[in-house]
C-alpha positions as CSV (number, residue, x, y, z in Angstrom):
1,M,45.9,23.1,24.8
2,S,49.6,23.7,24.5
3,K,51.1,22.6,21.2
4,V,54.6,22.4,22.6
5,V,56.3,19.0,22.6
6,Y,58.9,18.3,25.3
7,P,61.0,15.4,23.9
8,Y,62.0,14.3,27.4
9,I,58.5,14.2,28.9
10,P,56.4,11.2,28.0
11,N,52.9,11.9,26.5
12,S,53.6,15.6,25.9
13,E,52.8,15.2,22.1
14,P,49.4,17.0,21.6
15,A,47.7,14.1,19.7
16,V,48.6,11.8,22.6
17,K,47.2,14.2,25.1
18,E,44.0,14.5,23.2
19,Q,43.7,10.8,23.0
20,M,44.2,10.5,26.8
21,L,41.6,13.2,27.5
22,K,39.1,11.6,25.2
23,E,39.6,8.3,26.9
24,I,38.6,9.7,30.4
25,G,35.8,11.8,28.9
26,I,37.0,15.4,29.3
27,E,37.9,18.1,26.8
28,S,40.9,19.8,28.4
29,V,43.5,19.5,31.2
30,E,41.7,22.3,32.9
31,D,38.7,20.1,33.5
32,I,40.8,18.0,35.8
33,F,41.2,21.0,38.2
34,K,37.7,22.4,38.0
35,E,36.7,21.0,41.4
36,I,39.3,23.2,43.1
37,P,37.5,26.4,44.3
38,K,38.6,29.6,42.5
39,R,39.5,31.2,45.8
40,L,42.2,28.6,46.3
41,R,43.7,28.8,42.8
42,F,46.8,30.9,42.0
43,K,45.8,33.7,39.5
44,G,49.2,35.2,38.8
45,K,52.2,34.0,36.9
46,L,54.9,32.0,38.6
47,N,58.3,33.5,38.7
48,I,60.1,30.6,36.9
49,P,62.1,30.5,33.7
50,E,60.4,29.9,30.3
51,P,60.1,26.2,29.4
52,F,63.2,24.5,28.1
53,L,62.6,22.6,24.9
54,S,66.0,21.0,24.9
55,E,66.9,18.3,27.4
56,Y,70.5,19.5,27.3
57,E,69.5,23.1,28.1
58,L,67.3,21.9,31.0
59,R,70.0,19.7,32.4
60,R,72.6,22.5,32.2
61,H,70.2,24.9,33.9
62,V,69.5,22.5,36.8
63,E,73.1,21.6,37.2
64,G,73.9,25.4,37.4
65,L,71.4,25.7,40.3
66,L,72.9,22.7,42.1
67,K,76.4,24.2,41.9
68,K,75.3,27.0,44.2
69,N,75.1,24.4,47.0
70,V,78.1,23.1,48.9
71,S,77.9,19.4,49.8
72,C,79.7,17.1,52.2
73,K,81.7,15.9,49.3
74,D,83.2,19.3,49.0
75,Y,83.6,20.2,52.7
76,L,84.6,18.2,55.8
77,N,81.4,17.4,57.6
78,F,80.6,16.9,61.3
79,L,76.9,17.3,61.1
80,G,74.6,14.4,62.0
81,A,71.4,14.7,64.1
82,G,69.4,12.1,62.2
83,T,71.1,12.0,58.8
84,W,74.7,10.8,58.9
85,Q,77.5,10.7,56.5
86,H,78.5,7.0,56.1
87,Y,80.4,5.3,53.3
88,V,78.1,3.8,50.6
89,P,79.7,1.0,48.7
90,A,79.4,1.4,44.9
91,V,77.5,-1.9,44.5
92,C,74.6,-0.5,46.6
93,D,74.1,2.2,43.9
94,T,74.6,-0.3,41.1
95,I,71.9,-2.7,42.4
96,I,69.2,-0.2,43.2
97,S,69.8,1.4,39.8
98,R,68.8,-1.7,38.0
99,D,65.6,-1.4,36.1
100,E,63.8,-4.3,37.8
101,F,64.2,-2.5,41.2
102,L,64.3,1.2,40.1
103,T,61.0,1.0,38.1
104,A,59.2,-1.6,40.3
105,Y,57.0,0.9,42.0
106,V,54.7,-1.7,43.5
107,G,55.3,-5.0,41.7
108,D,51.8,-6.3,41.9
109,A,50.4,-5.2,38.6
110,Y,53.2,-6.8,36.5
111,G,55.8,-9.4,36.6
112,D,58.0,-9.1,39.7
113,H,61.7,-9.6,39.1
114,G,63.0,-10.0,42.6
115,K,61.7,-7.0,44.6
116,F,59.7,-9.2,47.0
117,Q,62.7,-11.4,47.7
118,A,65.0,-8.4,48.1
119,L,62.7,-6.8,50.7
120,F,62.2,-10.2,52.4
121,E,66.0,-10.5,52.7
122,T,66.3,-7.0,54.1
123,A,63.6,-7.7,56.7
124,S,65.3,-10.9,57.7
125,M,68.6,-9.2,58.3
126,I,67.1,-6.3,60.2
127,G,65.2,-8.9,62.3
128,E,68.4,-10.7,63.1
129,L,70.1,-7.4,64.1
130,V,67.4,-6.3,66.5
131,G,66.4,-9.7,67.8
132,M,62.9,-9.7,66.3
133,D,61.0,-12.0,63.9
134,M,58.7,-9.7,62.0
135,V,59.9,-6.6,60.1
136,N,57.9,-4.3,57.8
137,T,58.8,-2.7,54.5
138,P,60.3,0.7,55.0
139,T,58.3,3.7,56.2
140,Y,59.2,7.2,55.3
141,D,61.8,7.6,58.0
142,W,62.5,6.9,61.7
143,A,60.0,9.5,62.9
144,N,57.2,7.9,60.8
145,A,58.2,4.5,62.2
146,I,57.9,5.8,65.8
147,A,54.5,7.3,65.2
148,I,53.2,4.1,63.6
149,S,54.6,2.1,66.4
150,C,52.8,4.3,68.9
151,R,49.5,3.8,67.1
152,M,50.1,0.1,66.8
153,A,50.5,-0.1,70.6
154,A,47.4,2.0,71.2
155,R,45.3,-0.3,69.0
156,M,46.6,-3.3,70.8
157,N,45.8,-2.2,74.4
158,G,43.2,0.5,73.8
159,R,45.1,3.1,75.9
160,K,45.6,6.7,74.8
161,E,48.8,7.9,76.3
162,V,52.5,7.5,75.2
163,L,55.4,8.5,77.4
164,V,58.4,9.6,75.4
165,V,62.0,10.1,76.6
166,G,62.8,13.8,76.9
167,T,66.0,13.6,74.9
168,I,64.1,12.6,71.7
169,S,65.0,14.4,68.5
170,P,62.7,17.5,68.4
171,G,62.0,16.8,64.7
172,R,60.9,13.2,65.4
173,L,58.8,14.3,68.3
174,S,56.9,16.8,66.1
175,V,56.0,14.0,63.7
176,V,54.9,11.7,66.5
177,Q,52.7,14.5,68.1
178,N,51.1,15.3,64.7
179,Y,50.5,11.7,63.8
180,C,49.0,10.8,67.2
181,K,46.5,13.7,67.2
182,P,43.8,14.1,68.3
183,D,43.2,10.9,70.3
184,I,46.6,9.9,71.7
185,R,48.4,12.1,74.2
186,V,52.2,12.3,74.0
187,E,54.0,13.2,77.2
188,L,57.8,13.8,77.8
189,I,59.7,12.0,80.6
190,D,62.4,13.9,82.4
191,F,66.1,13.0,82.1
192,H,69.2,13.5,84.1
193,V,71.2,16.4,82.6
194,D,74.6,15.1,83.6
195,T,74.2,11.6,82.2
196,G,71.3,12.1,79.7
197,L,69.7,8.9,81.1
198,M,65.9,8.7,81.7
199,D,64.7,9.8,85.1
200,L,63.3,6.5,86.4
201,E,61.5,8.2,89.3
202,D,59.7,10.5,86.9
203,L,58.8,7.5,84.8
204,E,57.5,5.6,87.9
205,A,55.4,8.6,88.9
206,R,53.9,9.2,85.5
207,I,53.2,5.8,84.1
208,S,49.7,4.4,84.8
209,D,46.9,2.2,83.4
210,K,46.3,4.9,80.8
211,T,49.8,4.5,79.4
212,S,49.9,2.6,76.1
213,A,53.6,2.7,75.5
214,V,57.0,4.1,76.6
215,Y,59.4,5.2,73.9
216,I,63.2,5.5,74.4
217,E,66.0,6.0,71.9
218,N,69.2,4.0,72.1
219,P,71.6,5.5,71.1
220,S,69.8,8.7,71.9
221,Y,69.5,11.8,69.6
222,L,72.3,13.3,71.8
223,G,74.5,10.4,71.2
224,F,74.6,8.7,74.6
225,I,73.7,5.1,75.2
226,E,70.7,4.5,77.5
227,L,72.1,2.1,80.2
228,Q,68.8,1.5,82.0
229,G,67.0,-0.5,79.3
230,E,66.1,-3.5,81.5
231,E,64.8,-1.3,84.3
232,I,62.7,0.8,81.9
233,A,61.3,-2.4,80.5
234,R,60.4,-3.7,84.0
235,I,58.6,-0.5,84.9
236,T,56.8,-0.4,81.5
237,H,55.6,-4.0,81.6
238,N,54.5,-3.8,85.2
239,A,52.1,-1.1,84.1
240,G,50.8,-3.3,81.2
241,A,52.3,-1.0,78.6
242,E,54.5,-1.7,75.5
243,L,58.2,-0.7,75.4
244,I,59.1,0.8,72.0
245,V,62.9,1.3,71.4
246,G,64.2,3.5,68.6
247,V,67.7,2.4,67.4
248,D,70.4,3.4,65.0
249,P,71.2,0.0,63.5
250,S,74.8,0.9,62.8
251,S,75.4,0.7,66.6
252,L,74.3,-2.9,66.9
253,G,77.7,-4.3,66.1
254,I,78.7,-3.3,69.7
255,I,75.4,-2.5,71.6
256,A,73.0,-5.3,72.6
257,P,69.9,-5.6,70.5
258,P,66.7,-4.0,72.0
259,S,65.1,-7.4,72.4
260,D,67.8,-8.4,74.9
261,Y,66.6,-5.7,77.4
262,G,62.8,-6.1,76.9
263,A,61.7,-4.2,73.8
264,D,58.3,-5.1,72.5
265,I,58.5,-3.0,69.3
266,V,61.7,-1.8,67.7
267,C,61.9,1.0,65.2
268,G,64.7,3.0,63.6
269,E,66.4,4.4,60.6
270,L,68.0,2.5,57.7
271,Q,69.9,5.5,56.3
272,P,73.3,4.4,57.8
273,F,73.1,1.3,55.6
274,G,74.0,2.1,52.0
275,I,71.8,5.2,51.6
276,H,73.3,8.5,50.6
277,M,72.4,11.7,52.4
278,Q,70.0,13.6,50.1
279,W,68.4,17.1,50.0
280,G,65.4,16.2,52.2
281,G,65.5,12.5,51.4
282,G,67.7,9.5,51.8
283,L,65.7,8.2,54.8
284,A,63.8,4.9,55.4
285,G,62.3,3.8,58.7
286,F,61.7,0.3,59.9
287,I,59.5,-1.4,62.5
288,A,60.1,-4.9,64.1
289,T,58.2,-7.0,66.5
290,R,57.8,-10.6,67.7
291,D,56.0,-12.9,65.3
292,E,52.8,-12.9,67.3
293,E,49.4,-12.2,65.8
294,R,48.5,-9.4,68.1
295,Y,51.5,-7.5,66.8
296,V,51.4,-8.6,63.2
297,A,47.7,-7.7,62.9
298,E,48.5,-4.1,63.7
299,Y,51.1,-3.4,61.0
300,P,49.8,-0.9,58.5
301,S,52.6,-1.5,56.0
302,L,53.3,-4.5,53.7
303,L,55.0,-7.6,55.1
304,F,56.7,-10.1,52.9
305,G,57.0,-13.8,53.7
306,L,58.3,-17.1,52.3
307,T,56.0,-19.7,50.8
308,T,56.0,-22.8,48.7
309,T,54.9,-22.8,45.0
310,V,53.2,-25.3,42.7
311,A,56.6,-26.7,41.9
312,E,57.9,-29.1,44.5
313,G,61.0,-27.8,46.3
314,E,60.5,-24.3,44.9
315,Y,59.9,-21.2,47.1
316,G,58.3,-17.9,46.4
317,F,57.8,-14.6,48.2
318,G,54.5,-13.0,48.9
319,E,52.6,-10.5,51.0
320,V,51.6,-11.6,54.5
321,F,48.3,-11.0,56.2
322,Y,47.3,-8.7,53.3
323,E,43.7,-8.1,54.5
324,R,44.8,-5.9,57.4
325,T,46.1,-3.2,55.0
326,S,44.2,-0.3,53.6
327,Y,45.0,-1.7,50.1
328,A,42.7,-4.6,50.8
329,S,40.2,-3.2,53.4
330,R,40.2,0.5,52.5
331,E,38.7,2.5,55.4
332,K,38.7,-0.6,57.6
333,G,42.5,-1.0,57.2
334,K,44.8,-0.5,60.1
335,D,46.3,2.7,58.6
336,F,47.1,4.5,55.4
337,I,50.8,4.4,54.3
338,G,50.9,5.1,50.6
339,T,54.2,5.6,48.8
340,C,57.2,4.9,51.0
341,A,60.9,4.0,50.7
342,A,61.1,0.4,49.5
343,L,64.0,1.1,47.1
344,Y,66.1,2.4,50.0
345,G,65.2,-0.8,51.9
346,I,66.8,-2.8,49.1
347,A,69.9,-0.6,49.3
348,A,70.1,-1.4,53.0
349,G,69.7,-5.1,52.4
350,V,72.6,-5.0,49.9
351,Y,74.7,-3.1,52.4
352,M,74.0,-5.6,55.3
353,A,74.7,-8.6,53.0
354,L,78.1,-7.0,52.1
355,I,79.2,-6.0,55.5
356,G,78.2,-9.1,57.4
357,P,78.3,-9.6,61.2
358,Q,82.1,-9.1,61.5
359,G,82.0,-6.0,59.3
360,L,79.3,-4.4,61.4
361,K,81.2,-5.1,64.6
362,E,84.3,-3.4,63.1
363,L,82.1,-0.5,61.9
364,S,80.6,0.1,65.3
365,E,83.9,-0.3,67.2
366,G,85.7,2.0,64.7
367,I,83.0,4.7,65.2
368,M,83.3,4.6,69.0
369,Q,87.0,4.7,68.9
370,R,87.0,7.8,66.6
371,V,84.5,9.5,68.9
372,Q,86.7,8.9,71.9
373,Y,89.7,10.3,70.1
374,A,87.7,13.4,69.0
375,I,86.5,14.0,72.6
376,E,90.0,13.6,73.9
377,L,91.4,16.1,71.4
378,L,88.6,18.7,71.7
379,S,88.7,18.6,75.5
380,Q,92.2,20.1,75.4
381,I,91.0,23.3,73.7
382,K,90.6,26.3,76.0
383,G,87.0,27.3,76.5
384,I,85.5,24.0,75.2
385,Y,83.9,21.6,77.6
386,V,83.5,18.0,76.5
387,P,82.1,15.5,77.2
388,V,79.0,17.3,78.4
389,I,77.0,14.1,79.0
390,K,78.8,11.6,81.2
391,S,77.6,8.4,79.6
392,P,79.1,6.2,76.9
393,C,78.2,7.7,73.5
394,F,78.0,6.4,69.9
395,K,78.6,8.4,66.8
396,E,77.5,11.7,68.3
397,F,78.3,13.8,71.3
398,V,77.6,17.2,72.8
399,V,80.2,19.9,72.9
400,D,79.8,23.0,75.2
401,F,81.2,26.3,73.8
402,E,80.0,28.4,76.8
403,G,83.5,29.3,77.9
404,T,84.6,30.5,74.4
405,G,82.8,33.8,74.4
406,K,81.3,32.9,71.0
407,T,78.0,31.4,70.0
408,V,77.8,28.1,68.1
409,R,76.4,30.0,65.2
410,E,79.5,32.3,65.1
411,I,81.8,29.3,65.5
412,N,80.1,27.4,62.7
413,R,80.3,30.4,60.4
414,E,84.0,30.5,60.9
415,L,84.4,26.8,60.4
416,L,82.5,27.1,57.2
417,S,85.0,29.6,55.9
418,R,87.6,26.9,56.5
419,Q,85.5,24.4,54.5
420,I,84.2,22.5,57.6
421,F,80.6,21.9,58.5
422,G,80.5,22.2,62.3
423,G,78.1,20.4,64.7
424,K,74.4,21.1,64.9
425,D,73.5,24.0,67.2
426,I,71.2,22.6,69.9
427,S,71.1,25.7,72.1
428,Q,67.5,26.3,71.2
429,E,66.4,22.6,71.2
430,F,68.0,21.8,74.5
431,P,68.7,25.1,76.4
432,V,69.6,23.1,79.5
433,Y,72.9,22.4,77.8
434,G,73.5,26.0,77.1
435,N,75.7,27.2,74.2
436,S,76.3,23.6,72.8
437,A,76.5,21.8,69.5
438,L,76.0,18.1,68.6
439,Y,79.0,16.7,66.7
440,C,78.9,13.6,64.6
441,I,81.8,11.2,63.8
442,T,81.5,8.1,61.6
443,E,83.8,5.7,59.8
444,V,84.4,8.3,57.0
445,H,86.4,10.5,59.4
446,T,90.1,9.9,59.5
447,K,92.5,10.8,62.3
448,E,93.7,13.7,60.1
449,D,90.1,15.0,59.7
450,I,89.6,15.1,63.4
451,K,92.9,16.9,63.9
452,K,91.9,19.4,61.2
453,L,88.7,20.2,63.2
454,A,90.6,20.6,66.4
455,L,93.2,22.9,64.8
456,A,90.5,25.0,63.2
457,L,88.7,25.4,66.5
458,E,91.9,26.4,68.2
459,E,92.5,29.1,65.6
460,I,88.9,30.4,65.9
461,L,88.9,30.5,69.7
462,K,92.3,32.2,70.2
């Protein structure tokens, strides 16, 4: 056993380690791993630095590694595609850094100091936004929320096919396909290249009594707004299937909630609401439905509700329909979720409480106005074609660089040299749009920022 003590790692003192091993009845840490076959175990030495015995030295080393990265705080950023740069009020960070939230991993095994109420409030505000009554605690991300929604629908009606709009994010689609294997088939529905809208004739031809659910995104991954929601809902419901709508909630200050045009299950991403972009994190999905038992019974994740207490006039917050979860029923539970993103759910609740209905309306309108200004400015640059998709768009839009003689990759490399992150290259994801990129504009972009992008592109494409 190592005799080294790391002051910044709990329980690294040898005597404490020995006490812990004795308590669980083994002689060494190695005994914990003995069930792993030798053929699967790494036999060499990892190419990593020697251990740091000083917390200061360790911090300095890690900060040195992080300095090799360039973040969106350093450069002007027009990347989106599922993680977007929004302003995060300081109070969001302050509240989720409080010990009673930051360390409240579950909250069941010890005194709860408000986590249940905070998550109940978040769920209530999301429900009001999307026009639904029941909202779960956050899933890993939007993709996970779609996949869970598809399985919920399949359990409800016993059908084994999901029809998905063809403009879905390829990353989200991959998660859905993996999650639905091997028993649920995922099929893509065609879309109109000029408008991006779902091809309703293809939907009518493909939907059947085997279809469990139809999934659309609004706004879509490519930024446009799906204008046929009511008709898609009619076709879906006539076939006895569920309509699942994925939504970016920051658009709901200006776009009608999915419940208004017939959604049965709504899912989406909380990241725009008070959550920083992170290296591989900063995401939290949500799922919302009507407060009907056939929906509520299929949620795999925790649900929080309001209840009375032993004191008259006093209310408390507790878990709803707990027996349906794997925590209570184990292998008979609806699904297995495990560790998710509840802390980010609290951040989203703080943000929504701060911004309020009027603030959200102003946020959505401001983003759409900035996008229209950017489209107008970029369309004047020789070789650039925009808008590619002739439908109203929110936050993101496709820019065609086919006439420039340069690839998106080449253009982005030159933008990077000017301290600008260009749009995401979608030429491989959606070859139908050719040499194109997906650009993102949010409330953090000023008029001067958009002008700087346009001037940089003009210089690059001379």
